[in-house]
C-alpha positions in Angstrom: 12.4 -51.0 -100.6 14.6 -48.0 -99.8 11.6 -45.7 -100.3 9.5 -47.9 -97.9 12.3 -47.9 -95.3 12.6 -44.1 -95.6 8.9 -43.7 -95.2 8.8 -45.9 -92.1 11.8 -44.0 -90.6 10.1 -40.7 -91.3 6.9 -41.9 -89.6 8.9 -43.0 -86.6 10.8 -39.8 -86.5 7.6 -37.8 -86.6 6.3 -39.9 -83.7 9.4 -39.2 -81.7 9.3 -35.5 -82.4 5.6 -35.4 -81.5 6.3 -37.1 -78.2 9.1 -34.7 -77.5 6.8 -31.8 -78.4 4.1 -33.1 -76.1 6.7 -33.5 -73.3 7.9 -30.0 -73.7 4.4 -28.7 -73.6 3.4 -30.7 -70.5 6.5 -29.7 -68.6 6.1 -26.1 -69.5 5.0 -25.1 -66.1 8.4 -25.7 -64.6 9.5 -27.7 -61.6 8.4 -27.7 -58.0 10.9 -26.2 -55.6 9.1 -26.8 -52.3 5.7 -27.2 -50.7 4.9 -24.4 -48.3 4.3 -25.6 -44.7 0.6 -26.7 -44.6 0.1 -24.5 -41.5 1.0 -21.4 -43.5 -0.2 -19.8 -46.7 1.5 -17.3 -49.0 1.0 -13.7 -47.9 1.1 -10.4 -49.6 4.8 -10.4 -50.4 6.5 -12.3 -53.1 9.6 -11.0 -54.9 12.5 -12.6 -56.8 15.9 -10.9 -56.7 17.8 -9.7 -59.8 19.7 -12.9 -60.5 16.8 -15.3 -59.8 18.5 -17.2 -57.0 16.6 -15.8 -54.0 13.0 -15.1 -53.1 11.7 -12.7 -50.4 8.3 -14.0 -49.3 5.7 -13.3 -46.7 3.8 -16.2 -45.1 0.7 -16.1 -42.8 -0.5 -18.6 -40.3 -3.8 -20.0 -41.5 -6.8 -18.9 -39.6 -5.2 -15.9 -37.9 -4.9 -12.2 -38.7 -2.5 -10.7 -41.1 -0.5 -9.3 -38.2 0.9 -12.8 -37.6 3.1 -12.8 -40.6 6.4 -14.6 -41.3 9.0 -13.4 -43.8 11.5 -15.8 -45.3 14.3 -15.8 -47.9 14.2 -18.9 -50.1 17.5 -20.0 -51.7 18.2 -23.4 -53.2 14.8 -24.6 -52.2 15.3 -23.9 -48.5 13.6 -21.4 -46.3 15.4 -19.0 -43.9 13.1 -17.1 -41.6 14.0 -13.5 -41.1 13.8 -11.8 -37.7 12.9 -8.2 -36.7 9.7 -6.3 -36.0 10.4 -4.0 -38.9 9.8 -6.8 -41.5 6.7 -6.2 -43.7 5.3 -6.8 -47.2 6.6 -3.3 -48.0 10.1 -4.6 -47.9 12.0 -5.2 -51.2 15.3 -6.4 -52.6 17.8 -3.7 -53.6 18.7 -3.6 -57.3 21.7 -5.9 -56.8 19.5 -8.5 -55.1 21.9 -9.0 -52.2 20.1 -7.0 -49.5 16.5 -6.5 -48.4 15.3 -3.0 -47.5 12.5 -2.4 -44.9 11.1 0.7 -43.3 9.3 1.2 -40.0 8.5 4.2 -37.8 10.9 6.6 -39.5 13.8 4.2 -39.6 15.2 2.4 -42.8 16.7 -1.1 -42.3 19.1 -2.5 -44.9 19.7 -6.3 -44.3 22.8 -7.5 -46.1 22.0 -11.2 -46.9 25.6 -12.3 -47.3 26.9 -11.0 -43.9 23.5 -11.2 -42.2 24.1 -7.7 -40.9 21.6 -4.9 -40.6 22.3 -1.2 -41.2 19.9 1.4 -39.8 19.2 4.9 -41.2 17.2 7.5 -39.3 14.7 9.0 -41.8 12.9 11.1 -39.1 9.4 11.0 -37.6 6.7 10.9 -40.2 9.2 10.5 -43.1 8.5 8.0 -45.8 10.3 6.1 -48.6 7.9 4.2 -50.7 9.6 1.4 -52.6 12.3 0.3 -55.0 11.7 3.2 -57.4 12.9 5.5 -54.6 16.2 3.7 -54.5 18.9 4.6 -57.1 19.9 1.7 -59.4 23.4 1.6 -58.0 21.9 1.3 -54.5 23.7 4.3 -53.1 21.0 7.0 -52.8 17.4 6.9 -51.5 14.6 9.4 -52.1 12.8 10.4 -48.9 9.6 12.4 -48.3 10.0 14.2 -45.0 7.2 15.1 -42.5 6.7 18.4 -44.4 6.0 16.4 -47.6 9.2 17.7 -49.1 11.7 15.6 -51.0 15.2 14.8 -49.7 17.9 12.5 -51.0 19.8 10.3 -48.5 23.3 9.1 -49.3 23.4 5.5 -48.0 27.2 5.5 -47.9 27.8 8.7 -46.0 24.3 9.1 -44.5 24.3 12.7 -45.6 21.0 14.3 -46.9 20.4 16.7 -49.7 17.3 18.8 -49.5 15.3 18.9 -52.7 12.1 20.6 -51.6 8.9 20.5 -53.7 8.7 20.8 -57.5 7.1 24.0 -58.6 5.3 24.3 -62.0 3.8 27.6 -63.1 4.1 28.9 -59.6 2.2 25.9 -58.1 3.9 23.5 -55.7 3.3 19.8 -56.2 3.5 18.0 -52.9 3.9 14.2 -52.8 0.6 12.4 -52.3 0.0 8.8 -53.2 -3.8 9.5 -52.9 -3.5 12.1 -55.7 -1.3 9.8 -57.9 1.8 11.9 -57.6 4.8 9.6 -57.8 8.5 9.9 -58.1 11.5 7.8 -59.0 15.3 8.1 -58.6 17.7 7.4 -61.4 20.9 5.3 -61.5 23.1 7.4 -59.2 20.7 9.7 -57.4 21.4 12.8 -59.6 17.9 12.9 -61.3 14.4 12.6 -59.9 11.5 11.7 -62.3 8.3 13.3 -61.0 4.9 12.0 -62.1 2.5 14.9 -61.6 -1.2 14.3 -62.0 -2.7 16.3 -65.0 0.8 17.8 -65.6 2.7 14.8 -66.9 6.2 13.4 -66.5 9.0 15.7 -65.4 12.8 15.3 -65.0 14.4 17.2 -62.2 18.2 17.6 -62.1 19.2 17.7 -58.4 22.5 19.7 -59.1 21.1 22.4 -61.4 17.6 22.4 -59.9 16.2 22.4 -63.5 12.8 20.9 -64.2 12.1 19.5 -67.7 8.8 18.1 -69.0 9.3 14.8 -70.8 5.8 13.6 -71.5 2.4 15.4 -71.7 -0.7 13.4 -70.7 -3.8 13.2 -73.0 -6.2 15.2 -70.8 -6.7 12.3 -68.4 -8.0 12.4 -64.8 -5.4 10.0 -63.5 -1.8 10.0 -64.6 1.2 8.4 -62.9 4.6 7.0 -63.9 7.4 5.1 -62.3 10.9 4.2 -63.4 11.0 0.4 -64.0 13.8 -1.9 -62.7 15.5 -1.1 -66.0 16.6 2.5 -65.5 16.2 3.3 -69.3 12.4 2.9 -69.2 9.5 4.5 -67.4 6.0 2.9 -67.1 3.3 5.4 -67.6 -0.4 4.7 -66.7 -3.1 7.2 -67.7 -6.8 6.4 -67.2 -6.0 2.6 -67.3 -3.9 2.7 -70.4 -0.2 1.9 -70.4 2.7 3.6 -72.2 6.4 2.6 -72.0 8.7 5.7 -72.2 12.2 5.2 -73.5 14.5 7.7 -71.7 17.4 7.1 -74.1 15.7 8.7 -77.1 12.4 10.1 -75.8 10.2 7.7 -77.7 7.1 6.2 -76.3 5.3 2.9 -76.9 1.6 2.6 -76.1 0.7 -1.0 -75.2 -2.7 -2.7 -74.5 -1.5 -4.5 -71.4 -0.2 -3.5 -67.9 3.4 -4.5 -67.7 4.8 -6.2 -64.6 8.3 -5.1 -65.3 11.0 -4.3 -67.9 13.9 -6.7 -67.9 17.7 -6.1 -68.3 17.3 -7.0 -72.0 14.8 -4.2 -72.5 11.9 -6.6 -72.9 8.7 -6.2 -70.9 6.6 -9.0 -69.3 3.0 -9.1 -68.5 0.2 -11.4 -67.4 -3.0 -12.0 -69.4 -5.7 -12.9 -66.9 -8.2 -13.8 -69.5 -6.0 -16.3 -71.4 -4.3 -17.5 -68.2 -0.9 -17.0 -69.7 2.3 -14.9 -69.1 4.2 -13.3 -71.9 7.5 -11.5 -72.6 7.4 -8.8 -75.3 9.9 -6.8 -77.3 8.8 -3.3 -76.6 9.9 -1.9 -79.9 9.1 -4.7 -82.4 6.1 -6.1 -80.6 7.5 -9.6 -80.9 5.8 -11.7 -78.1 6.7 -15.0 -76.6 4.7 -17.1 -74.1 6.7 -18.0 -71.0 3.9 -19.6 -68.9 0.6 -21.2 -69.8 -1.7 -22.2 -66.9 -4.9 -22.5 -68.9 -6.9 -25.7 -69.2 -7.3 -25.4 -73.0 -11.0 -24.8 -72.7 -11.1 -21.1 -71.7 -10.5 -21.7 -68.0 -7.4 -22.1 -65.8 -5.6 -25.3 -65.1 -4.4 -24.1 -61.7 -4.5 -20.9 -59.7 -1.6 -18.5 -59.5 -1.2 -17.0 -56.1 1.9 -14.9 -56.9 4.4 -14.6 -59.7 7.7 -12.8 -60.4 10.4 -12.9 -63.0 14.1 -12.1 -62.2 15.5 -8.9 -63.7 18.1 -10.8 -65.7 15.2 -12.7 -67.3 16.5 -16.1 -66.4 14.0 -17.5 -63.9 10.3 -17.3 -63.4 8.9 -18.2 -60.0 5.3 -18.5 -58.9 3.1 -20.0 -56.3 0.8 -22.7 -57.6 -2.3 -23.6 -55.6 -3.5 -27.2 -55.7 -6.5 -27.8 -53.4 -5.0 -26.9 -49.9 -1.4 -27.0 -51.0 0.8 -24.1 -52.0 3.7 -25.1 -54.3 6.6 -22.9 -55.1 7.4 -23.5 -58.8 10.5 -22.5 -60.8 10.9 -22.3 -64.5 14.0 -21.5 -66.6 12.8 -19.0 -69.3 16.2 -17.6 -70.3 15.9 -18.9 -73.9 12.6 -17.0 -74.3 13.7 -13.6 -72.8 16.9 -13.0 -74.6 
């Protein structure tokens, strides 16, 4: 009798566990935060801040040109429309995630989201600053390419500028050119620039000593470029379509067979598999991989279309735009247990 009762209880328990497992699987896409206004659609910009509590997003009126864009910050499921003709999909959160940086016509705009104030910095006519990798991790210095294609470092606290010039290797000057895949990144405090020089590899430039040191030699490739990731300990290298993650702490490098979308605060990378219709987080050193989103239909296709996706730097929250027929849904998923 006792054995029979135990058998029945075990069967019931398995049924409950199976139901729970099914529920977890079906709810694995997260929860809906809001439905984007039916008169708009998600534009080219979609970025989550470091703590996962704000989203900077571009929206475009349907049926009109891309010039009629709107930019909003979404917090707690509510949209706040930003104002200013300098707003663009080139804007980005600073590393702390409490300000948005935009650039237009030689002027840099730093929008403090807590005070709603905007600080302006004159970069100069023809001067450029290309993205978050040009901003030091402590948000105090900005790498600028002036109208002579020379590098300068702007102190965002004092507005003073340090002239760096152009890196010279074997007597040849390497000017900045996105077309030729020359890229650069600024370190935590603005004291070091990492130059990615096509056919020459990855170099570290000490601003104070003006010393240039080669860190990584490319494998005879036609196209080589590298950028510091959100995590200032790692550089993402791409050479002829292949990816390498370079660890600045010990000089080790990790070839990977996927293109990473970012390196988290924990040191783990995340990427999207377009063939499997899944998103993964991976331990760079051990290779241990965990699935954080599955939008496949189980038959080789996709269950729904992903319009945009981003994961907060702290690894806590995954946000994405899910398209269902004519609706665009902003989805949120807590993935903190998977990214530790």
